[in-house]
C-alpha positions in Angstrom: 0.0 0.0 0.0 1.3 3.4 -0.9 2.3 5.7 2.0 0.3 8.6 0.6 -2.8 6.3 0.4 -2.4 5.4 4.1 -2.1 9.1 4.9 -5.2 10.0 3.0 -7.3 7.1 4.4 -6.4 7.8 8.0 -6.2 11.5 7.8 -2.5 11.6 8.5 0.0 14.3 7.4 2.1 12.6 4.7 5.3 14.4 5.7 5.0 13.3 9.3 4.1 9.8 8.2 7.2 9.5 6.0 9.4 10.9 8.8 8.0 8.2 11.1 8.5 5.4 8.6 12.2 6.4 8.0 12.9 6.6 11.8 11.1 3.5 12.8 11.3 -0.3 12.5 9.2 0.0 9.4 12.0 1.5 7.4 13.1 -2.0 6.1 9.6 -2.6 4.8 9.6 0.4 2.5 10.2 0.4 -1.2 10.6 3.5 -3.4 8.2 3.8 -6.3 7.3 6.5 -8.7 5.5 9.4 -6.9 6.3 8.2 -3.4 6.9 5.0 -1.4 5.2 1.7 -0.9 4.7 -0.2 2.4 5.2 -3.9 2.2 1.9 -5.8 2.2 3.0 -7.9 5.2 2.7 -4.9 7.4 -0.6 -4.5 9.4 -1.6 -1.0 8.5 -3.8 -0.5 11.5 -0.9 -1.4 13.8 1.4 0.9 11.8 -1.0 3.8 12.2 -1.3 3.1 15.9 2.4 3.1 16.2 2.6 6.4 14.2 0.0 8.1 16.4 2.0 7.0 19.5 5.2 8.4 17.9 3.3 11.6 17.0 2.0 12.1 20.5 5.5 11.7 21.9 6.9 14.2 19.4 4.2 16.7 20.3 4.8 16.1 24.0 8.5 16.6 23.6 7.8 19.8 21.5 5.6 21.2 24.2 8.1 20.3 26.9 10.9 22.0 24.9 8.7 25.0 24.3 7.9 25.2 28.1 11.5 24.9 29.0 12.5 27.6 26.5 9.7 29.9 27.8 10.8 29.3 31.4 14.4 30.0 30.4 13.4 33.2 28.6 11.4 34.3 31.7 14.3 33.6 33.9 16.7 35.6 31.7 14.2 38.4 31.6 14.0 38.5 35.4 17.8 38.4 35.6 18.1 41.3 33.2 15.5 43.3 35.2 17.2 42.5 38.5 20.6 43.4 37.1 19.2 46.7 35.7 17.6 47.4 39.1 20.9 46.6 40.8 22.9 48.9 38.6 20.3 51.7 38.9 20.4 51.3 42.7 24.2 51.3 42.8 24.2 54.4 40.6 21.7 56.2 42.8 23.7 55.2 45.9 26.9 56.5 44.4 25.3 59.7 43.3 24.0 60.3 46.8 27.3 59.4 48.3 29.2 61.8 46.0 26.6 64.6 46.6 27.0 64.2 50.4 30.8 63.8 50.5 32.5 66.5 52.5 35.7 68.2 51.4 37.8 70.8 53.2 41.2 72.5 52.8 41.6 71.9 56.5 42.3 68.7 58.3 39.1 68.1 60.3 35.4 68.6 60.3 33.5 70.2 63.2 31.2 67.7 64.7 32.9 64.7 63.1 35.7 62.3 64.0 38.1 60.9 61.4 38.1 57.1 61.9 40.3 56.1 58.9 42.9 57.6 56.7 43.1 56.0 53.2 45.9 58.1 51.7 46.7 60.7 49.1 44.4 61.1 46.1 44.1 63.5 43.2 41.8 64.6 40.4 42.9 66.2 37.2 41.5 68.2 34.3 42.8 70.4 31.5 41.4 72.6 28.8 42.8 74.5 25.7 41.9 78.1 25.1 42.3 79.8 21.7 44.6 82.8 21.6 42.0 84.8 19.7 42.2 86.6 16.4 44.4 89.6 15.8 42.5 92.5 14.2 44.5 95.7 13.2 47.3 94.6 15.4 45.3 94.1 18.5 44.7 90.6 19.9 41.4 89.7 21.4 41.4 89.3 25.2 41.3 85.7 26.4 41.0 86.6 30.1 37.3 86.0 30.3 37.6 82.7 28.5 40.5 81.7 30.8 38.5 82.5 34.0 35.5 80.6 32.7 37.7 77.7 31.8 39.4 77.6 35.2 36.0 77.4 36.9 35.1 74.4 34.7 38.3 72.4 35.2 38.5 73.1 38.9 34.9 71.7 39.2 35.9 68.6 37.1 39.0 68.1 39.1 37.1 68.1 42.4 34.5 65.7 40.9 37.3 63.3 40.0 38.8 63.8 43.5 35.5 62.7 45.0 35.4 59.7 42.6 38.8 58.6 43.8 37.7 58.9 47.5 34.5 57.0 46.8 36.5 54.2 45.1 38.5 53.9 48.3 35.3 53.6 50.3 35.7 57.0 51.9 33.1 59.7 52.6 35.3 62.8 52.9 38.5 64.5 51.7 40.8 66.7 53.8 43.7 69.0 53.0 42.3 69.9 49.6 44.4 72.2 47.5 45.0 72.9 43.8 48.1 72.8 41.5 48.0 74.7 38.2 49.8 74.1 35.0 50.0 76.6 32.1 51.4 75.7 28.6 52.1 78.2 25.8 52.7 75.8 22.9 54.8 77.2 20.0 56.2 75.3 17.0 58.3 76.2 14.0 56.4 76.2 10.7 57.6 75.4 7.2 58.3 79.0 6.4 60.7 79.4 9.3 58.2 81.3 11.4 56.5 80.4 14.6 53.0 78.8 14.9 51.2 79.6 18.1 49.0 76.8 19.4 46.1 77.3 21.8 47.0 77.9 25.5 46.6 74.8 27.7 45.6 75.2 31.3 45.5 72.2 33.6 44.6 71.8 37.3 45.1 69.0 39.8 43.0 68.8 43.0 44.9 67.1 45.8 43.8 65.8 49.1 43.6 62.9 51.6 40.7 60.5 51.5 39.2 59.7 54.9 36.2 58.1 56.6 34.4 60.4 59.1 31.7 59.6 61.6 29.3 62.2 63.1 29.9 62.7 66.8 27.1 61.6 69.1 
């Protein structure tokens, strides 16, 4: 009996039936013919169909189990991603709050607090370049305002980096804070034998000592 006739008679998907026949004990009872395959007449078709349905049920059960496992794994990964995102957000919020509340002083103590641990020297750096300005009718534009504005920015950035360094050491305050300044006036020779004047470079380093303080009772 042709496999396609069995499929038609019993309402079976021919593709699934052929897959079953090739994977089962019935494989040795198949014979290729034009337009399909033929099942040996010695085979009880009712038994074959019963075996097929049992195989199909197992396949479907395995498919559902695999789908459930995949869905459970996807839900687990989704939960882990959410938990990791929440953990990172919490850590970022805690760090932001710690940096905002960190005390710094140019002195070496805080009124109402006791230093419980010294963690050593730390520093924070920043630099900025300032254009010299155009020269018009022999007069150069004044860079003073730009310099002062830039110094405010780089001092603020250097202090922020100083706090980051203290936070990394597990500290909540910095004492003995001062600033070191660096000024560069870059000049290079050009191809015509003249001098090329590059933008001014201003740098600042904020220095201090990271400490842990506790409020006095």
